[in-house]
C-alpha positions in Angstrom: 70.3 -85.2 253.9 72.7 -85.5 256.8 75.6 -87.9 257.6 75.4 -91.1 255.5 74.5 -89.3 252.4 76.2 -89.9 249.0 79.5 -88.0 248.9 79.0 -84.8 247.1 79.7 -81.2 248.0 77.6 -79.5 245.4 74.3 -78.4 246.9 72.5 -78.5 243.6 73.7 -82.1 242.9 72.9 -83.1 246.4 69.3 -81.7 246.1 68.8 -83.5 242.8 70.0 -86.8 244.3 67.8 -86.3 247.3 64.8 -85.6 245.1 65.5 -88.9 243.3 65.7 -90.8 246.5 62.4 -89.2 247.8 60.6 -90.1 244.6 61.9 -93.7 244.9 60.7 -93.9 248.6 57.3 -92.6 247.7 57.1 -95.4 245.0 58.3 -97.9 247.6 55.8 -96.7 250.1 52.8 -97.3 247.7 54.2 -100.7 246.7 54.9 -101.8 250.3 51.5 -100.7 251.6 49.6 -102.4 248.7 51.7 -105.6 249.1 51.0 -105.8 252.8 47.3 -105.5 252.3 47.3 -108.0 249.4 49.5 -110.4 251.4 47.1 -110.3 254.3 44.3 -111.3 252.1 46.3 -114.2 250.5 47.5 -115.5 253.8 44.1 -115.7 255.4 42.2 -116.9 252.3 44.6 -118.8 250.1 48.1 -119.8 251.4 47.9 -119.4 255.2 47.1 -123.0 256.2 50.1 -124.4 254.2 52.5 -121.9 255.7 51.6 -121.8 259.4 49.7 -123.8 261.9 46.1 -122.5 261.9 46.1 -121.3 265.5 48.9 -118.9 264.7 47.5 -117.3 261.6 46.3 -114.1 263.5 50.0 -113.4 264.3 50.6 -112.9 260.5 47.6 -110.7 260.3 49.0 -108.5 263.0 52.4 -108.3 261.3 51.0 -107.5 257.9 48.5 -104.9 259.4 51.3 -103.2 261.3 53.4 -103.2 258.1 50.6 -101.5 256.2 50.1 -98.9 258.9 53.9 -98.2 259.2 54.2 -98.0 255.4 51.4 -95.5 255.1 52.9 -93.3 257.8 56.4 -93.5 256.2 54.8 -92.6 252.8 53.2 -89.5 254.4 56.6 -88.7 256.0 58.5 -88.7 252.7 55.7 -86.7 250.9 55.6 -83.9 253.4 58.9 -83.6 255.2 62.6 -83.2 254.1 64.6 -86.3 253.5 66.9 -87.5 256.3 69.1 -90.5 256.8 67.1 -91.5 259.8 63.9 -91.6 257.7 65.6 -93.6 255.0 66.9 -96.1 257.6 63.4 -96.3 259.0 62.0 -97.2 255.6 64.6 -99.9 255.1 63.9 -101.3 258.6 60.2 -101.6 257.9 61.0 -103.8 254.9 63.2 -106.1 256.9 61.0 -106.4 260.0 58.0 -107.2 257.8 59.5 -109.9 255.6 61.8 -111.5 258.3 59.0 -111.5 261.0 56.9 -113.5 258.6 59.7 -116.0 258.1 60.4 -116.3 261.8 56.8 -117.1 262.3 57.1 -119.9 259.8 60.1 -121.2 261.7 58.5 -121.0 265.1 55.2 -122.4 264.2 55.5 -124.5 261.1 52.7 -126.2 259.3 52.6 -130.0 259.0 53.9 -129.9 255.4 56.7 -127.4 256.3 59.9 -128.5 254.3 62.4 -126.1 255.9 63.0 -122.3 255.4 65.8 -123.0 252.9 63.6 -125.0 250.7 60.5 -122.8 250.4 60.3 -120.6 247.2 58.8 -117.7 249.3 62.3 -117.1 250.7 63.0 -115.4 247.4 61.1 -112.3 248.8 63.9 -111.8 251.3 66.4 -111.6 248.4 64.1 -109.2 246.6 64.1 -106.9 249.7 67.9 -107.0 249.9 68.3 -106.1 246.2 65.6 -103.4 246.5 67.7 -101.7 249.1 70.1 -100.7 246.4 67.5 -98.5 244.8 67.8 -96.1 247.7 71.0 -94.7 246.0 72.8 -94.2 249.4 75.6 -96.8 249.6 76.3 -96.4 253.3 72.7 -96.7 254.2 72.3 -99.7 251.9 75.4 -101.2 253.6 73.6 -101.1 257.0 70.5 -102.8 255.4 72.7 -105.6 253.9 74.3 -106.2 257.3 70.8 -106.4 259.0 69.7 -108.8 256.3 72.8 -111.0 256.9 72.1 -111.1 260.7 68.4 -111.9 260.1 69.2 -114.6 257.5 71.8 -116.3 259.6 69.5 -116.3 262.7 66.7 -117.6 260.6 68.7 -120.6 259.2 70.2 -121.3 262.7 66.8 -121.3 264.4 65.3 -123.5 261.7 68.1 -126.0 261.9 67.8 -126.3 265.7 64.1 -126.1 266.3 62.8 -128.1 263.3 65.5 -130.6 262.6 63.0 -133.5 262.9 60.6 -131.9 260.4 62.6 -130.3 257.7 64.4 -131.9 254.8 67.0 -129.1 254.5 70.5 -130.2 253.6 73.8 -128.4 254.0 73.7 -127.8 250.2 70.4 -126.0 250.6 71.9 -123.7 253.3 75.0 -123.0 251.3 72.9 -122.1 248.3 70.8 -119.7 250.3 73.9 -118.0 251.7 75.5 -117.7 248.3 72.3 -116.2 246.8 72.1 -113.8 249.7 75.7 -112.7 249.3 75.1 -112.1 245.6 71.9 -110.1 246.5 73.9 -108.0 249.0 76.7 -107.3 246.5 74.1 -106.4 243.8 72.3 -104.0 246.2 75.6 -102.2 247.0 76.5 -102.1 243.3 73.1 -100.7 242.3 73.3 -98.0 245.0 76.8 -96.9 244.1 76.1 -97.0 240.3 72.7 -95.3 240.6 74.0 -92.5 242.8 76.9 -92.0 240.4 74.5 -91.8 237.4 72.2 -89.4 239.1 75.1 -87.2 240.2 76.6 -87.3 236.7 73.3 -86.4 235.1 72.9 -83.5 237.6 76.4 -82.3 236.8 75.7 -82.5 233.0 72.5 -80.6 233.5 74.3 -78.0 235.5 77.0 -77.7 232.9 74.3 -77.4 230.1 72.5 -74.7 232.0 75.8 -72.8 232.4 76.5 -73.1 228.7 73.0 -72.0 227.9 73.4 -68.9 230.0 76.7 -68.1 228.3 75.3 -68.6 224.9 72.4 -66.5 225.8 74.8 -63.5 225.9 75.4 -63.9 222.2 72.3 -65.7 220.8 68.6 -64.7 221.1 66.6 -66.8 223.5 64.2 -67.8 220.7 67.0 -69.2 218.5 68.8 -70.8 221.4 65.6 -72.6 222.6 65.0 -74.0 219.2 68.6 -75.2 218.7 68.5 -77.0 222.1 65.0 -78.4 221.8 65.0 -79.5 218.2 68.6 -79.7 217.0 70.5 -77.6 214.5 69.1 -79.5 211.5 65.6 -78.2 212.2 66.8 -74.6 211.5 68.5 -75.0 208.2 67.9 -74.2 204.6 64.9 -72.0 204.2 64.3 -68.6 202.5 63.0 -65.7 204.6 63.1 -62.0 204.8 65.3 -60.5 207.4 67.0 -57.2 208.4 70.8 -57.3 208.5 72.9 -54.9 210.5 76.6 -54.5 210.2 78.6 -52.5 212.8 82.3 -51.8 212.6 84.8 -49.7 214.6 86.4 -47.0 212.4 90.2 -46.9 212.4 90.5 -50.0 214.5 93.3 -51.5 212.5 95.6 -48.5 213.0 94.6 -48.2 216.6 95.3 -51.9 217.3 98.9 -51.5 216.2 99.6 -49.3 219.2 97.9 -51.5 221.8 99.1 -54.6 223.6 97.0 -57.7 222.5 95.7 -58.4 226.0 94.5 -54.8 226.5 93.1 -54.7 223.0 91.0 -57.8 223.6 89.7 -56.4 226.9 88.7 -53.2 225.2 86.9 -55.1 222.4 85.0 -57.2 225.0 83.8 -54.1 226.8 82.7 -52.6 223.5 80.9 -55.7 222.4 79.2 -56.0 225.8 77.9 -52.4 225.4 76.6 -53.1 221.9 74.9 -56.4 222.7 72.5 -54.8 225.1 70.6 -52.7 222.5 70.7 -55.5 219.9 69.1 -58.0 222.3 66.7 -55.4 223.8 65.1 -54.9 220.4 65.0 -58.6 219.5 68.1 -58.9 217.3 70.2 -62.0 217.0 74.0 -61.6 216.9 75.0 -63.7 214.0 78.8 -63.4 214.4 81.7 -61.3 215.5 84.3 -60.6 212.9 87.3 -58.9 214.5 85.9 -55.6 215.6 82.7 -56.0 213.6 79.2 -57.2 214.6 76.7 -58.8 212.3 73.2 -58.9 213.8 69.9 -60.1 212.2 66.2 -59.5 212.8 63.8 -62.0 211.5 65.3 -65.3 212.6 64.1 -67.8 213.6 60.8 -66.3 212.6 60.1 -63.0 210.9 58.0 -60.3 212.6 56.2 -57.4 211.0 58.1 -54.8 213.0 61.6 -56.2 212.4 62.8 -53.2 210.5 61.5 -50.8 213.2 63.2 -52.8 215.8 66.5 -52.8 213.9 66.4 -49.0 213.5 65.6 -48.5 217.2 68.5 -50.8 218.0 70.9 -48.7 215.8 69.8 -45.6 217.6 70.3 -47.3 221.0 73.7 -48.5 219.9 74.7 -44.9 219.3 73.5 -43.9 222.7 75.3 -46.9 224.3 78.5 -45.9 222.5 78.3 -42.4 223.9 78.1 -43.8 227.4 80.9 -46.3 226.6 83.2 -43.5 225.4 82.5 -41.5 228.6 83.6 -44.5 230.6 86.7 -44.9 228.3 87.6 -41.2 229.0 87.9 -41.9 232.7 90.6 -44.4 231.8 92.4 -42.0 229.5 91.4 -44.0 226.4 90.4 -42.3 223.1 86.8 -42.4 222.0 85.5 -45.1 219.6 83.7 -44.3 216.4 81.6 -46.8 214.7 79.6 -47.2 211.4 76.4 -49.1 211.0 74.9 -50.3 207.7 71.5 -51.9 207.4 69.4 -53.6 204.7 66.5 -55.9 204.5 65.7 -58.5 201.9 65.4 -62.2 201.3 68.2 -64.5 202.4 68.8 -68.2 203.0 68.9 -69.0 206.7 70.6 -72.2 207.6 73.6 -74.2 209.0 76.9 -73.6 207.3 80.1 -75.5 208.0 81.0 -79.2 208.3 79.5 -82.3 209.7 81.3 -81.8 213.0 81.2 -78.0 213.2 78.5 -75.7 211.9 77.1 -72.3 212.4 73.6 -71.0 211.9 73.8 -67.9 209.7 72.2 -66.1 206.8 73.6 -65.7 203.3 72.5 -63.8 200.2 72.6 -60.5 198.4 70.9 -58.7 201.3 73.9 -59.5 203.5 76.4 -58.1 201.0 74.4 -54.9 200.7 74.3 -54.3 204.4 78.1 -54.9 204.7 78.6 -52.4 201.8 76.5 -49.8 203.4 78.5 -50.1 206.7 81.7 -49.4 204.7 80.1 -46.4 203.0 79.4 -44.7 206.4 83.0 -43.4 206.3 82.6 -41.7 202.9 79.3 -40.1 203.9 80.6 -39.3 207.4 77.5 -40.5 209.1 77.2 -43.2 211.9 74.3 -45.0 210.2 73.3 -45.8 206.6 70.0 -47.5 205.8 68.7 -48.8 202.5 65.4 -47.7 201.1 64.1 -51.2 201.7 64.6 -50.7 205.4 62.9 -47.3 205.4 59.9 -48.6 203.6 59.6 -51.7 205.7 59.8 -49.6 208.9 57.4 -47.0 207.5 59.8 -44.3 208.6 58.6 -40.7 208.1 60.5 -38.5 205.7 61.5 -36.1 208.4 63.2 -38.8 210.4 65.7 -39.7 207.6 67.9 -37.9 205.1 68.3 -39.2 201.5 72.1 -39.7 200.7 71.7 -40.6 197.1 72.4 -44.0 195.5 75.4 -46.3 195.6 76.6 -49.0 193.4 77.0 -52.4 195.0 79.3 -55.0 193.4 77.2 -57.8 191.8 74.1 -55.7 191.4 73.0 -53.9 188.2 70.7 -51.5 190.0 72.1 -48.9 192.5 70.8 -48.8 196.1 69.2 -45.7 197.5 70.6 -45.0 201.0 69.5 -42.8 203.9 70.9 -41.6 207.2 69.0 -41.0 210.4 68.4 -37.4 211.4 
């Protein structure tokens, strides 16, 4: 829209508000066109003789026919062309010319039983037209419409008082009441326009903010999990058992390294590292469950398990190693030492659900399988390998014997049976 639009500088919000106005105008167009046709039928076959002297009824037919044609043209205009203030003013002008032209006809050529314009119930349609202007959501344009209505209403009452003073039974109290009702209608129209525009703009801002949050969350949470959380709520995800693959990744020697770095620089390095690792995890369908200092916990199999989750997780571990190599090359250009990481992986049954409090919760997985994956990550230092996998992962992925190397068995706290572990060749 151009000058006269609701005050906003955000193009997206302006577009949303303009779309709401156009939808409203299309609805008005259909209502106005239908009302003009119906009114024409009622005037000529039902109410006409009691409103107007019979020899002047064709004038009403012309007014209503012109209104129907103009409304149809304006309806086409809003459906096929961009919204402008000029078009919006034209739509409001059609409303006023139609309704007040009819009332001026009643004043100029009254029927024998005419009681005065201020005493006929049909005058209520003028107030309806004034209030309906507020639904255009453009306060300044609505202000113009209210001023026009005030001019037409004043002229209507003045003409009626001077031309038909011998016929009408209108009193000063009738006129005052009409003016008070009109003033209330104008104020209500302006309030509706301002409030409606504010609500639409606020809704657009909230939608924009929500989309920005969604995009930011998408860097840390899989699209599938995020869509379910936003569409169904956190409670829909909680408390069910399912088989998943858990991957733990940790930077070796990070505690000692961090003691020699400034906090700001350390956080920046971590962020760059996490960004490099997130790509492979998300590329192969993993969900980042959480960051724990310099560690990453990722899961395959939530919100729904897939038959190739283990294969995807192994592929992600390999890709993370390649991404770390590239990341270290970039670090070398800044005279920073290379990063070494260990990755542990296990698959098994867990409980997937929301953990926390009523006001703050986190979707995560808990169970023995998580502890084993964490334990395997820690053992990568002892075995001096970047990746350790449990036999469960190897079997679930159907990995060939020549692609892995058996590293023996390890004891895991809380388990009576040792866990067979493998490294990637």
